[in-house]
C-alpha positions as CSV (number, residue, x, y, z in Angstrom):
1,X,308.1,147.8,-98.0
2,X,308.0,146.5,-94.1
3,X,311.1,149.2,-93.6
4,X,309.2,151.6,-95.4
5,X,306.0,151.3,-93.5
6,X,308.1,151.2,-90.1
7,X,310.0,154.3,-90.9
8,X,306.7,156.0,-91.6
9,X,305.4,154.9,-88.3
10,X,308.3,156.3,-86.6
11,X,308.0,159.6,-88.2
12,X,304.4,160.0,-87.3
13,X,305.1,159.1,-83.8
14,X,307.8,161.6,-83.5
15,X,305.6,164.2,-84.6
16,X,302.7,163.3,-82.2
17,X,304.9,162.6,-78.9
18,X,306.3,165.7,-77.4
19,X,307.8,164.0,-74.5
20,X,309.9,161.7,-76.6
21,X,311.1,164.9,-78.3
22,X,312.1,166.6,-75.2
23,X,314.0,163.8,-73.9
24,X,315.6,163.5,-77.2
25,X,316.4,167.2,-77.1
26,X,318.2,166.8,-73.7
27,X,319.7,163.4,-74.6
28,X,321.1,165.1,-77.7
29,X,322.5,168.1,-75.6
30,X,324.0,166.0,-73.0
31,X,325.7,163.7,-75.5
32,X,327.5,166.7,-77.2
33,X,328.5,168.1,-74.0
34,X,330.1,164.8,-72.7
35,X,331.6,164.4,-76.3
36,X,333.3,167.9,-75.7
37,X,334.5,167.1,-72.4
38,X,335.7,163.9,-73.4
39,X,337.9,165.1,-76.5
40,X,338.9,168.3,-74.5
41,X,340.6,166.0,-71.9
42,X,342.1,163.7,-74.4
43,X,345.3,165.9,-74.9
44,X,346.7,166.3,-71.5
45,X,350.5,165.1,-71.9
46,X,352.0,168.0,-74.0
47,X,353.6,170.1,-71.2
48,X,356.5,171.6,-73.0
49,X,354.4,172.6,-75.8
50,X,351.9,174.0,-73.6
51,X,354.3,176.0,-71.5
52,X,356.1,177.2,-74.8
53,X,352.9,178.5,-76.2
54,X,351.9,180.3,-72.8
55,X,355.3,182.0,-73.1
56,X,354.5,183.2,-76.6
57,X,351.3,184.6,-75.4
58,X,352.9,186.4,-72.4
59,X,355.4,187.8,-74.7
60,X,353.0,189.1,-76.9
61,X,350.7,190.7,-74.2
62,X,353.8,192.2,-72.9
63,X,354.8,193.7,-76.2
64,X,351.2,194.9,-76.5
65,X,351.4,196.6,-73.0
66,X,348.6,194.5,-71.3
67,X,350.2,191.8,-69.2
68,X,348.2,192.4,-66.1
69,X,347.4,189.1,-65.0
70,X,350.0,188.7,-62.1
71,X,349.0,192.2,-60.4
72,X,345.3,190.9,-60.9
73,X,345.6,187.7,-59.2
74,X,347.8,189.2,-56.4
75,X,345.2,192.0,-55.7
76,X,342.8,189.7,-54.3
77,X,344.8,187.3,-52.5
78,X,344.7,189.3,-49.0
79,X,340.7,189.5,-49.3
80,X,339.1,186.1,-48.6
81,X,335.6,187.5,-49.5
82,X,336.6,188.4,-53.0
83,X,338.6,185.3,-53.6
84,X,335.5,183.3,-52.8
85,X,333.4,185.6,-54.9
86,X,335.5,185.2,-58.2
87,X,335.7,181.4,-57.5
88,X,331.9,181.3,-57.1
89,X,331.3,183.3,-60.4
90,X,334.1,181.1,-62.4
91,X,332.6,177.9,-61.3
92,X,328.9,178.4,-60.8
93,X,328.2,180.9,-63.7
94,X,329.8,178.9,-66.2
95,X,328.4,175.2,-67.1
96,X,325.8,175.2,-64.2
97,X,324.3,178.5,-65.2
98,X,324.3,177.5,-68.8
99,X,322.3,174.4,-68.1
100,X,319.8,176.2,-66.0
101,X,319.2,179.0,-68.4
102,X,319.0,176.2,-71.4
103,X,316.3,174.3,-69.4
104,X,314.6,177.6,-68.5
105,X,314.6,178.6,-72.5
106,X,313.3,175.3,-73.5
107,X,310.4,174.4,-71.1
108,X,309.2,178.0,-71.0
109,X,308.3,177.7,-74.7
110,X,311.2,180.0,-75.7
111,X,312.3,177.5,-78.4
112,X,313.8,179.8,-81.1
113,X,316.1,181.5,-78.8
114,X,316.9,178.3,-77.2
115,X,317.8,176.6,-80.7
116,X,320.1,179.6,-81.5
117,X,321.8,179.4,-78.2
118,X,322.2,175.7,-78.5
119,X,323.6,175.7,-81.9
120,X,326.0,178.6,-81.1
121,X,327.4,177.0,-78.1
122,X,327.9,173.6,-79.7
123,X,329.4,174.9,-82.8
124,X,331.8,177.2,-80.8
125,X,332.6,174.4,-78.8
126,X,333.5,172.3,-81.7
127,X,335.8,175.1,-83.1
128,X,337.4,175.3,-79.8
129,X,338.1,171.6,-79.6
130,X,340.0,171.9,-82.8
131,X,342.1,175.0,-81.4
132,X,342.9,173.0,-78.0
133,X,344.2,170.0,-80.2
134,X,346.5,172.4,-82.2
135,X,347.6,175.0,-79.8
136,X,347.6,173.6,-76.0
137,X,348.5,176.5,-73.7
138,X,349.5,176.4,-69.9
139,X,347.2,178.7,-68.0
140,X,348.5,181.2,-65.6
141,X,347.6,179.0,-62.4
142,X,349.9,175.9,-63.7
143,X,353.0,178.4,-64.5
144,X,356.3,177.8,-62.7
145,X,356.4,179.7,-59.2
146,X,358.6,182.2,-60.4
147,X,355.7,183.9,-62.1
148,X,353.7,184.1,-58.7
149,X,350.4,182.9,-59.6
150,X,347.9,181.2,-57.1
151,X,345.4,179.0,-58.3
152,X,342.8,180.5,-56.0
153,X,340.1,177.6,-56.7
154,X,342.4,174.8,-55.8
155,X,343.9,177.1,-52.7
156,X,341.0,178.5,-51.1
157,X,337.7,176.6,-52.1
158,X,336.6,173.2,-53.0
159,X,335.3,174.5,-56.3
160,X,337.3,173.1,-59.1
161,X,336.9,171.3,-62.5
162,X,340.3,169.6,-61.7
163,X,338.8,167.2,-58.9
164,X,340.0,163.6,-59.0
165,X,336.6,162.3,-60.1
166,X,336.7,164.3,-63.0
167,X,340.2,164.7,-64.2
168,X,339.8,162.4,-66.9
169,X,337.4,164.7,-68.7
170,X,339.5,168.1,-68.0
171,X,342.4,169.1,-70.3
172,X,344.5,171.6,-68.1
173,X,345.8,173.1,-71.1
174,X,342.5,174.0,-73.0
175,X,343.2,177.8,-72.2
176,X,342.8,179.3,-75.7
177,X,340.2,180.1,-76.5
178,X,338.3,180.7,-73.2
179,X,335.0,179.3,-73.7
180,X,334.3,180.7,-70.0
181,X,334.2,184.1,-71.5
182,X,333.1,183.2,-74.9
183,X,330.1,181.2,-73.6
184,X,329.2,184.0,-71.2
185,X,328.9,186.5,-73.8
186,X,326.7,184.1,-75.7
187,X,324.5,183.3,-72.8
188,X,324.3,186.7,-71.7
189,X,323.3,188.1,-75.2
190,X,320.6,185.4,-75.7
191,X,319.3,186.1,-72.0
192,X,319.0,189.8,-72.7
193,X,317.4,189.1,-76.1
194,X,314.8,186.8,-74.8
195,X,313.4,188.5,-71.5
196,X,312.2,191.9,-70.4
197,X,312.6,191.3,-66.8
198,X,314.9,193.8,-65.2
199,X,316.8,191.3,-62.9
200,X,317.4,188.8,-65.7
201,X,318.5,191.4,-67.9
202,X,321.1,192.7,-65.2
203,X,322.2,189.0,-64.9
204,X,322.7,189.0,-68.7
205,X,324.8,192.3,-68.6
206,X,326.8,191.2,-65.6
207,X,327.6,187.7,-67.0
208,X,330.3,188.4,-69.5
209,X,331.7,191.2,-67.2
210,X,331.9,189.1,-64.2
211,X,333.2,186.0,-65.9
212,X,335.9,188.0,-67.6
213,X,337.1,189.3,-64.0
214,X,337.0,186.0,-62.8
215,X,339.0,184.4,-65.3
216,X,341.7,186.9,-64.7
217,X,341.5,187.1,-61.0
218,X,341.6,183.4,-60.4
219,X,344.6,182.9,-62.7
220,X,342.8,180.7,-65.1
221,X,343.2,182.5,-68.3
222,X,345.1,185.3,-70.0
223,X,343.6,188.3,-71.5
224,X,344.1,186.9,-75.0
225,X,342.3,183.8,-74.1
226,X,339.3,186.0,-73.7
227,X,339.6,187.8,-76.9
228,X,340.1,184.5,-78.7
229,X,336.9,183.1,-76.7
230,X,334.9,186.3,-78.0
231,X,336.0,185.4,-81.4
232,X,335.1,181.6,-81.4
233,X,331.7,182.5,-79.7
234,X,330.8,185.0,-82.3
235,X,331.9,182.4,-85.0
236,X,329.5,179.8,-83.2
237,X,326.6,182.5,-83.4
238,X,327.2,183.1,-87.0
239,X,327.0,179.3,-87.8
240,X,323.8,179.3,-85.6
241,X,322.2,182.1,-87.6
242,X,323.2,180.3,-90.7
243,X,321.3,177.3,-89.6
244,X,318.3,179.2,-88.8
245,X,318.3,180.9,-92.0
246,X,319.0,178.0,-94.4
247,X,319.7,174.8,-92.6
248,X,316.5,174.1,-90.7
249,X,314.5,175.3,-93.6
250,X,315.9,172.2,-95.8
251,X,315.4,170.0,-92.9
252,X,311.7,171.3,-92.6
253,X,311.1,170.7,-96.1
254,X,312.5,167.0,-96.1
255,X,310.5,166.5,-92.8
256,X,307.3,167.9,-94.7
257,X,307.8,165.4,-97.4
258,X,308.4,162.4,-95.2
259,X,305.2,163.2,-93.2
260,X,303.0,163.8,-96.5
261,X,304.3,160.2,-97.8
262,X,303.4,158.6,-94.3
263,X,299.8,159.6,-94.6
264,X,297.7,156.8,-96.2
């Protein structure tokens, strides 16, 4: 009886205190992303397998006629401004921008759009983790020198996910799918859907285009990585829509029953 009474008080408190709900939401998302990076960085010692898979991707792209990555990477190497531009897009318009847009959606009262974006990102991230475990791939920047790729982030700026302080959380072979591109599509789509501000909509349109270019010019991904990232992102979006349609309705009905039982 005491446990039942305590649980009812907790449910009632959660319904009354928005601050606790906000902190819990931020903590949940932060924990999910931390888990993502920890698991993502747990498979870093499969060099031969990753290189072999990269070779298969290159062979397939050559067969299909679009192994353009060496030319794209070398095209910007004589232009410092372009290098810094694409480095900045690759770094700042990924996780930092996702966090900023997520906070804006949440605290500006756009909870429906926020929830769809959150669930789509987390679901696609979970799918990607499975693929990273099953199919490690060496990105262009880590290929042997004969391929001619230059890691522009490492060589020309201090912006890097491979910094020594974060190397335990980074899997250098997590190339397929490219969530840099997949998440850019998701976040850009949600941002465009949410606002009518012309500048924010312009950012939403630019985000996937700029990120696709950045992943290729900086030698961080192959074109097929981006295509795989798009597929995984759309799968995450479908899961988010299913949760909106069926999952949360069931949770709300259960929550309503618990609240009703907590009323004396």
